[in-house]
ROMI-534010 format. One line per field, with one value per residue (C-alpha): residue in three letters; x, y, z. Coordinates in Angstrom, 3 decimals, m for minus. Layout:
% residues N
residu = ALA_...
x = X_...
y = Y_...
z = Z_...
END
This chain:
% residues 236
residu = MET_GLU_MET_GLU_PHE_LEU_THR_ALA_LEU_LEU_ALA_ILE_ILE_MET_ILE_ASP_LEU_VAL_LEU_ALA_GLY_ASP_ASN_ALA_ILE_LEU_ILE_GLY_LEU_ALA_ALA_ARG_ASN_LEU_PRO_LYS_GLN_GLN_GLN_LYS_LYS_VAL_ILE_LEU_TRP_GLY_SER_VAL_GLY_ALA_ILE_ALA_ILE_ARG_VAL_VAL_ALA_THR_LEU_ALA_VAL_VAL_TRP_LEU_LEU_GLU_ILE_PRO_GLY_LEU_HIS_LEU_VAL_GLY_GLY_LEU_LEU_LEU_ILE_ILE_ILE_ALA_TYR_LYS_LEU_LEU_VAL_ASP_ASP_GLY_ASP_HIS_GLY_ASP_VAL_LYS_ALA_GLY_ALA_ASN_PHE_TRP_ALA_ALA_LEU_ARG_THR_VAL_LEU_ILE_ALA_ASP_THR_LEU_MET_GLY_LEU_ASP_ASN_VAL_LEU_ALA_VAL_ALA_GLY_ALA_SER_HIS_GLY_ASN_MET_THR_LEU_VAL_VAL_LEU_GLY_LEU_LEU_ILE_SER_VAL_PRO_VAL_VAL_MET_TRP_GLY_SER_THR_ILE_ILE_LEU_LYS_TRP_ILE_ASP_ARG_TYR_PRO_ILE_ILE_ILE_THR_ILE_GLY_ALA_ALA_ILE_LEU_ALA_TRP_THR_ALA_SER_LYS_MET_ILE_VAL_GLY_GLU_GLY_PHE_LEU_SER_GLY_ILE_PHE_ALA_ASN_GLY_PHE_VAL_LYS_TYR_GLY_PHE_GLU_ILE_LEU_VAL_ILE_VAL_ALA_VAL_ILE_GLY_LEU_ALA_LYS_LEU_LYS_GLN_ALA_LYS_ASN_GLN_LYS_SER_LYS_SER_GLU_LYS_SER_GLN_LYS_GLU_SER_VAL_LEU_ALA_ASN_THR_GLY_SER_ASN
x = 55.267_56.417_54.774_51.464_51.731_52.388_49.582_47.125_48.306_47.829_44.348_43.488_44.759_42.582_39.595_40.048_40.241_36.987_35.002_36.294_36.119_32.382_32.082_34.053_31.566_28.613_30.338_30.409_26.790_25.563_27.352_26.553_23.912_26.016_28.216_31.829_33.172_30.657_31.293_34.943_33.914_31.477_34.154_36.697_34.487_32.542_35.828_37.085_33.815_33.819_37.387_36.627_33.589_35.701_38.465_36.025_34.034_37.106_38.586_35.182_34.843_38.376_37.420_34.020_35.588_37.171_33.689_33.126_30.946_31.415_34.149_31.573_28.919_31.405_32.584_29.021_28.319_31.469_30.376_27.124_29.081_31.415_28.431_26.620_29.792_29.659_25.913_25.373_24.668_26.412_23.272_23.675_20.461_19.137_21.845_20.044_21.864_21.790_20.114_22.671_26.010_24.589_22.052_24.759_27.131_24.405_23.682_27.380_27.840_24.671_25.325_28.981_28.098_25.807_27.922_31.227_30.299_31.398_34.808_35.236_34.301_36.534_39.596_39.059_38.718_41.772_43.931_43.272_43.442_46.830_46.489_49.409_47.499_44.317_46.123_47.777_44.402_42.863_45.768_45.406_41.649_42.155_43.502_41.150_38.094_39.286_40.834_40.593_37.038_37.660_40.812_39.154_36.130_38.423_40.354_37.174_35.682_38.864_39.592_36.313_38.357_39.301_35.817_36.056_39.493_38.194_35.196_37.493_39.682_36.603_35.390_38.852_38.908_35.440_36.525_39.593_37.383_35.116_37.942_39.532_36.416_37.396_34.569_35.052_38.773_38.126_36.401_39.201_42.149_42.878_44.743_42.988_39.563_40.642_42.117_39.467_36.769_38.515_38.720_35.096_33.853_35.718_34.497_30.904_30.703_32.118_30.215_26.817_27.392_28.296_25.134_23.093_24.783_24.001_20.368_20.045_21.639_19.222_16.232_17.411_17.927_14.438_12.892_14.698_13.510_9.889_10.076_11.535_8.738_6.046_7.619_7.657_4.041_2.948_4.656_2.926
y = m34.036_m36.476_m39.328_m37.424_m36.777_m40.458_m41.608_m39.229_m40.329_m44.026_m43.207_m41.437_m44.400_m46.807_m44.458_m44.375_m48.173_m48.747_m45.753_m44.729_m48.351_m48.293_m45.315_m47.162_m50.036_m47.795_m46.729_m50.335_m50.860_m47.766_m48.779_m52.501_m52.451_m50.501_m51.920_m52.545_m49.484_m47.156_m48.796_m47.740_m44.149_m44.025_m45.409_m42.851_m39.751_m40.863_m41.220_m37.829_m36.193_m37.999_m36.866_m33.245_m33.218_m34.692_m32.079_m29.165_m30.757_m31.660_m28.159_m26.702_m29.028_m28.194_m24.509_m25.097_m27.044_m23.771_m22.596_m23.104_m26.128_m27.902_m30.199_m31.519_m31.891_m33.524_m35.907_m36.996_m37.561_m39.671_m41.803_m42.554_m43.325_m45.699_m47.515_m47.813_m49.107_m52.141_m52.816_m52.096_m55.292_m53.922_m53.911_m51.611_m52.660_m49.105_m47.941_m47.947_m49.006_m46.270_m47.004_m44.899_m43.157_m39.856_m41.559_m43.773_m40.812_m38.745_m41.635_m41.939_m38.220_m37.867_m41.043_m40.195_m36.694_m38.217_m41.266_m39.370_m37.062_m39.646_m39.963_m36.186_m35.595_m38.422_m37.252_m33.633_m34.691_m36.971_m34.250_m31.771_m28.879_m29.943_m29.202_m31.499_m34.395_m33.314_m33.354_m36.707_m38.110_m36.994_m38.396_m41.744_m41.820_m41.401_m44.905_m46.382_m44.891_m45.649_m49.101_m50.373_m51.645_m55.218_m55.628_m54.089_m56.379_m59.427_m58.232_m57.574_m60.952_m62.697_m60.526_m59.070_m57.622_m54.800_m53.314_m53.478_m51.829_m49.152_m48.458_m48.224_m45.687_m43.666_m43.742_m42.676_m39.833_m38.791_m38.772_m36.670_m34.166_m33.899_m33.500_m30.943_m28.731_m25.340_m24.801_m28.335_m27.841_m27.412_m30.790_m32.655_m30.747_m33.770_m36.439_m39.289_m37.890_m37.152_m40.574_m42.355_m40.674_m41.652_m45.301_m45.222_m43.973_m46.737_m49.475_m48.144_m47.960_m51.447_m52.975_m51.552_m52.494_m56.074_m56.339_m55.059_m57.551_m60.420_m59.279_m59.061_m62.482_m63.978_m62.397_m63.770_m67.229_m67.245_m66.027_m68.748_m71.421_m70.214_m70.254_m73.755_m74.965_m73.376_m74.918_m78.382_m77.950_m76.906_m79.878_m82.273
z = 40.475_37.788_39.709_39.814_36.060_35.276_37.598_35.924_32.457_33.335_34.664_31.384_29.316_31.324_31.039_27.254_27.107_28.979_27.674_24.240_23.063_23.700_21.373_18.706_18.838_17.992_14.744_13.590_14.614_12.788_9.579_9.670_6.904_4.394_1.604_2.662_0.823_2.473_5.862_5.597_4.802_7.745_10.081_8.808_8.815_11.864_13.753_12.528_13.581_16.945_17.646_16.635_18.960_21.746_21.333_21.582_24.413_26.500_26.233_27.169_30.182_31.413_31.296_32.926_35.803_36.935_37.964_41.723_42.463_39.145_40.466_42.921_40.203_37.822_40.540_41.343_37.635_37.315_40.280_38.418_35.224_37.102_38.637_35.284_33.635_35.937_35.882_32.174_30.230_27.136_25.004_22.003_20.322_20.409_17.974_14.651_11.512_8.866_5.549_3.670_4.202_5.519_7.784_9.283_9.695_11.381_13.783_14.645_15.345_17.442_19.409_19.976_21.185_23.815_24.696_24.568_27.441_30.005_28.329_28.064_31.701_32.942_30.971_32.017_35.671_35.613_34.007_36.860_34.392_32.970_29.248_28.373_29.919_28.107_24.742_25.498_26.542_23.257_21.226_23.015_22.350_18.556_17.811_20.431_18.697_15.162_15.485_19.031_19.527_18.327_20.427_23.496_23.198_23.051_26.108_28.091_27.118_28.203_31.242_32.653_35.528_33.119_33.523_37.319_37.257_34.889_37.135_40.166_38.348_37.388_41.011_42.189_39.645_40.822_44.479_43.647_41.813_44.879_47.416_45.079_45.166_46.574_49.056_50.457_51.175_54.898_55.144_53.370_54.857_57.041_55.048_56.863_55.939_52.345_51.544_53.585_51.497_48.233_49.349_50.548_47.150_45.279_47.639_47.610_43.798_43.231_46.179_45.172_41.524_42.461_44.578_41.633_39.299_41.687_41.931_38.142_37.728_40.264_38.467_35.110_36.623_38.175_34.907_32.961_35.402_35.129_31.312_31.433_33.730_31.499_28.405_29.990_31.184_27.701_26.048_28.430
END
């Protein structure tokens, strides 16, 4: 039992590193046009608001996951989130910088409510209804949201494998949510089928994402070559 608790806690920590850090970045983006003093206030109150929203949302999701069928729905959503985590180019250009303190704070709270859903769902799924793990997950996400974005960005830039590991953990969490669905218990009663399915989900998510990345990279390379050819033609 202790091993299961520690495994779930490590999964939650990794989830917070790869997902909560993204939410921390948007706070900086929303406050980037404000004076330094107001930036600090937006970061402080934006973080407090983001954490309060996350507490309420996580507790609500843990309760909702008791409803039959929602483990399956939550697992499928997490699979999509894991896939998007790998194929997302990290563009945050759509996060508008606020013109004043209240505008920036409003942007932070709205954006975090929308972007934080993946983190909430992942933590709730990884905790398997264990409220101690939920609380620990929330406590871990506090410093990540408030102070961790710069460090996380440096780690990810230096070790891109962190994103792949995070996506694999999300896919694993998703598969465990699906196999834990009550009305599917008969299908996954066999250990071989259960663990085989969990491995298949992880491999499928990472494999499909890598194929998508390669396709995107090829498209960018071809586009760059065409632009280079047109530029050379124009100069001649």
